[in-house]
N, C-alpha and C positions, 0 to 999 in steps of 0.2 A: 607382452605387457606385464610389468611388475605388479604382483599382488601383495597387499599388506597383510601379513599374518600375525607375526609377533609384534606387539606394540600397536595393534590396530586401534586401541582405545586412545592412545596419544595422537594417532593420525586423525581420528574423528574429532577429538578435542581441538586440534589445530584448525581443522576446517570449520567446525561449528563456531569457534571464537571469531573467525573472520566473517562468516556469513551472517552473524547477528548484527553487524554494523548498520546495514541498511534499515531493517525494521526498528532498531534501537534509536537511530537518529531521526527517523521519520516521526516517532512517537514522543520523544523527549521534548521536541519543539513545542508541543501543546502547552506546556506550562511556561515556556520562555517567551511566547509571543507578547504577553502583556508587558513584561520588563523591557523587551527590545523596542516595542512600540513607544514606551515612555522615554527610553534613553535617546532614541533618534527623533522623537517628536513627530511620529507618523500616524496616519489613519490606519485602521485595521485592514482596509482594502489594500493599502500599499504593503504593509508588513506581511500580509497573507501570501505574497509572492514567494516567501521563504518556504511555504508549504507546497503551493501549486507548482513552483519551479522544480522543487525536489522530486515530486511525483512525476512530472512531465519528463524530466531527464531519466528517471528510473524506468518509466514505461518504454522509453526509446532505448535506453542503455542495456537493459537485460537481454533482449533478443539479439542486439548487435554484438554484445560482448561474447555471447555464446558462439557466434560464428567466427569472431576474431580469435577466440580461444582455440578453435579447430585449426586456425591458420598458424598462429605464432607459438602455440603450446599452452596448455592449461595452467601449468605451474607458473610460467612467466606471467600470464595474465593475472593469476591469483595474487602473486607478490607485487606486481605493478599496481594493482587496484589498492592494495594495502598501503603502498607508498603514497599514492595520491590522497588517500583518506588521511594519512598521517600529516601531510603538508597542510591540508585544509583544516585539520583539527588544531594546528598551531596558528595558521593565518587568520582564521575567522574571528577569534577573540580579540585580535589586534587590529581589526578593520576600523579605520577612522571614519568611514562613511558607509551608509547603508548599501550603496551600489557595490562596494567591495565585499561586504558581508554576503550579499546575494550571490556574487560570483563565486566566493568560497563555498557557499552552500550548494551551488550547482555542480561544482567540481567534486564536492563530497559525495553527491548523489552518483556522479559518473564513476568515481572510484569504488564506492561500496556496491554499486550495481554490477560491476564486473566481477566482484568477489563471489557473489552467490552462484551464478550459473557455472563459473569455472570450478567452484567448490563441489557442486553437485556432480559435474562431469568427472572430477577427480575421484569421487567416491565410486562412480560407475566404473572407472578404469582400473582402480587399484584395490578395491575391497572385494573379497570373494563373493560370488553371486548369492550364496545362501545367507550372507550377512548384510546384503545391500539394503533390504527393506528396513531392517532395524536401524541401520546407519542413517538412512534418509529420514526415518521417523524422528530420530534424535535432532536432525537439522530442522525439521518442520516444527517440532515442539519448542525448540530453542528460539526460533524466530517468532513463534506465536506468543511465547511468554514475554519476550522482550518488547513486542508490540503492545501487549496488554499492560505491562507494568512500567513502560517507558515514562508515561506522565508522572507517576508516583516517584520514580527514581529521579526524574528531572526536577520535580518539586523540591526534593531534599537537597539535590546538588545546588540548585539556585539559591536556597537559603544559606548554604555553606559558602559558595563562592561566586554568586551572581550567575547571569545567563551564560557567561563565558565558560563556566565549568562543564556545561553539557557538551562542549567540544573537547575540552582537555581530558575528560573521562575516557575518551576513545583510545588515548595513547597507550595505556597498559594492555588493552585488548589487542591493539595492532602490534605492539612489540612482542607479545606472547605468540600471536599467530604467525608473525613474520619470522621470528627467530626459530621456532620449531619447524615452520614450513620449509625454511631453507634447507634443513637437514633431514626432515622426516618424509616430505613429499618426494617421490621418485622423480628422476629427471624426465623431461619430456622426450618422447620418442620422435626422432627425426622423420619428417614426412616429405613427400615429393613437393617441390616448390610449386606454388600456385601463383599465376600471373595476377598483376594488380587489377587488370580488367575483369578477371573472374571474381575477384574479391568484391569489387564494386557491384557486379551483377548480383552476387549472392546477398549483399546487404540491402538491396532495394532502396538506394539513397533517395530516389524520387518519391517513393511512398513515405519514407521517413520525413522528408522535407515538407511534403504536403500535410501530413499529420501534425507536425510541429507548428507550422505556420497557421493551420486551421485552429488548433487548440489555443495558441497564444492570442490569435485574433479574437476568438470568442471570449476568452478570459479578459482580455483588454477591454472589449466592449462592455462586458458585465460589470467589471470593477471600476469603470469610469462613468457609469450611468448617472451618478449623483452630480457629476460636474457637467456633462453634456452627453447627448445621444449621438454617438459617432456611427452613422449608418455606413460609411465607407469601410470601416473596420469590420462591421458585421457582414457586409457583402463579401469582403475578402475571405472571411472565415467560411462562409457558406460555399463560395466557389471552390475553395481549396478542398473541402470535404466532398463536393460533387465530383471534382476531377480525381480525387483519391479513390473513390469507389470505382470509377471507370478504369483507372490505372491498375488497381489491385485485381480487378476482374480479369485483366489481360496478362498480368504479370506471371511469369513462371515460378518465381519465388517471392510471393507477396509478403510485405510487412504485416498486413492484416488480411487473413484469408477470407475475403467476402464470399467466395464461391462456397466455402464450407457452411457459412451462415445461410446462404440462399437455399442450399439443398438439405439442410438439417434444421427444420423449424424448431424442433424440441431443444436443440442446443442453443438456438437464438433466444428462446424464452428464458433459458437458464442464465445466459449472459445479461439479458435485460434486467431480470430480477436481481442479479448480483450487483449490477450498477446502482439500482435503486436502493438496495440494502446498504451499500457502502456510502451513498450520499447521506443517508440518515445517520449511519454510524460515525462518519467523520465530521459531520456537523456537530454532533455531540462531543466527539473526541477532542476537537479543537475549540468549539464554542463554549462548552460548559466551564473549562478552566478560566477562560477570559471573563465569563459572567461571574464566577465565584470571586475573582480578584477585583474586578472593576465594579460589578453590580452589588455584590454582597460585602465587598471590602474584606474578604478573608485573606489570610496570609498564604503565601505560596505553599508552605508545608501542609496546611489544612486543605487547600485546594487539591493538592496531589493525593492526600488521603481520601478525599471525597471521590475522586475518580477511581480509586482502588475498588470501590464497590462494583462499579460497572465492569472493570477489568476482571475481577475475580469471578463474577457471574459468567462472563463470556468464556473464560478458561475452563471453569468447572463443567458447564453444560457441554462444552466441546468435547471434553473427555468422556462424558457420560452418554451422549446421544448416539455414539457409534453402535452400541448394542441395540438401541431402539430402532435405528435405521435397518440393521441386519434382520430384525424380526418383523417390522411393520412397513418397510419400504421408505421412500423419501417424501412421498406425497404429504402425509400427515405432519411430519416435522417441518416441511416448508410452509404449510399453512399455519401451523402453530407459531412459527417464527414471525410471519407477517402480522398475525393477530396480536402477538405480544408487542411488536413494534408500534402498531396502531394504538394499542392500549396505553403503552408508556408515553407516546407522543401526546395523546389526549390528556393524560394525567399531568403532563408537564405544564399545561395551561394554568393549573391551579396551585402549583407548588413554588412559585417564584420567591415568595417570602415565608415559606413554611419552615418548620423545624428541620434540622439536619437529617434526622432519621427518616423523615417523610421523603425528602429529596433523594436520600440514599436508596430508599425502597423503589422509587421510580427508576433510578439508574440501574438497579439490579434487574428490573423487568426488561429494560431496554438492552442491557448487556446480555441477558439470557436469550433474547430474541435474535440478536446478531450471532451469538455463538452457535445456536441451533441452525440458523440459516446458512452460516458459513460452511459448516460440515455437510449439511444436507445437500446444498447446491453443488458442492465439490464432488460429492458422491454421484449425484445425478449427472453432472458433466462427464465424469469418467464413464458412466454407464451409457450415456447417449452418444459419446464420441465414436466415430469409426475406428476400427482396430488399427488401421494404418495412419491415423491422424491424431493419436492420443497426445503426442508431444505438442503438436500445433494447437490442439484444443486447450491443453493446459496453459500454454503461453497466452492464448487469448483470454482465458479465465483470469490470469494475473493482470493482463492489460485492463480488463473491466474493473478490477479493484482500483487501479490507478486512475481510471477515468472517473469512477465514483468519488474518489478522494479529491480530485481536481474540481469536480462539480460542487463538492461540499465547500471548498474554499471560495468558490465564486458566490455561493449562497451567503456565506458568512460575510464576505466582502460587501455584498449588497445591503445586508441588514445591519451589521455592526458599524459604528462610526469610531470616533476617537475615544469614546466611552461606551460602556455596555450597561444598559439599564434593564429594568424589569419589562418595559414595553418591548425592548429588542428581543428578549427571551420569548415573550408572547408571540411576536411575529415569527420567530424561528419555529416555535411549536406548531403553528399553523402550516408552515412549509413542510415540516416533518409529517404532519397528519396527511397532507395531500400526497406526498411522495409514498409514504407507507400504505396509504389507502389504495393507490394505484397498484402497488405491489400485491396487496391483499386480493384485489379483484382479479389480477392476472393469475395468482396462485389458485384461487377458487375455480376459475374457468379452465385452466390448463391441467390442473392436478385433481381431477374429480375422483379418479380411482385411488383408493387408499394404498395400493401397491404399485402405483405408477412408477415406471423407470427402474423397476427391480430387475427385469430381464432385458437382455440386449434386443434391439429391434432387428 
């Protein structure tokens, strides 16, 4: 296996520039929803499919693409993903109808989702072992920064060139990563050919199909509640998830390892908390920009700047709480995270028409709560995971992030209509209080010991 020695900085820059596409495009959409909703004359529930569809494809695409990369070669997959992302970045702004825009968005998620796992695998294959931790940290920090600052960047881009610009901005990153990747990334090593039947077995297409149909059915049910209560769609979703659990329990290579959850209750609690935490975070992440623009009639630029307070708080505390966790364990940080989220959600009830600095202070509290919880729960997950299942556990952790974000779009679709008013923010605040309150009770019950999860079980 070729190891990158000289010019490793260029190699990491090439990989990092490609892997930021998924988090960047997931977060820039937060400021674009209002403009797209107005341009296509849609309800928030309809336009929110741009978010939930992106996360659904990402949740499915990342584990699938990891296995496909093992089959066709990681360099090929990395470059192919960049090409797909490039095509969608050109096609999406030209979409004459919302259905075509949604299709481009789903393909964008598929392309960018294949870049991240192949990029991480390329680092593992070609960077010397003693430098891998630093290299992976660079990828993680780059992704986190892009997620955090995506709404602000998106806001300024929309002011400059409309919502279409958040797609065009991908092209320089893609061109840079593809051009360097073509020459810098070593060729894929030829492997023994694997039969098509083996590939299908490894991908667990049945599990993926059940998960997809179940999620789409439940989203469809929730996002159309204002029009009619479609019990048939709800039943389809519930049945799909019931069959999914039975199938994954028996599967040799499951898409979602339910046996791991059954036998490791501590890990299950971490996943549940992470889902709840992400429902709260993404409700704010996508809901507040729409409220700023529609409810407070702020410009896109100011709305993006307002979201910067939440993003900055999340990034800063994420960088600082590592030392806290090393000395005090994960229990207190997790409880602090849920307490801050409850506090911020409660204060949100009273700041709908307050001064900007008051709203900013509440966003800082909520951003800090998410930042602490994100790091603490990830550390807890790694500590609770069996040594032979760290990769699977990490994959499930990422899937929980996607499930939480999809849940958030369902909540926003239920609450927000064609316009977003103060009463809508009031309703959203109560939802956040309930969700964060459940998370707080779970953290207080399961994390009683201040040094819980510091040692391996």
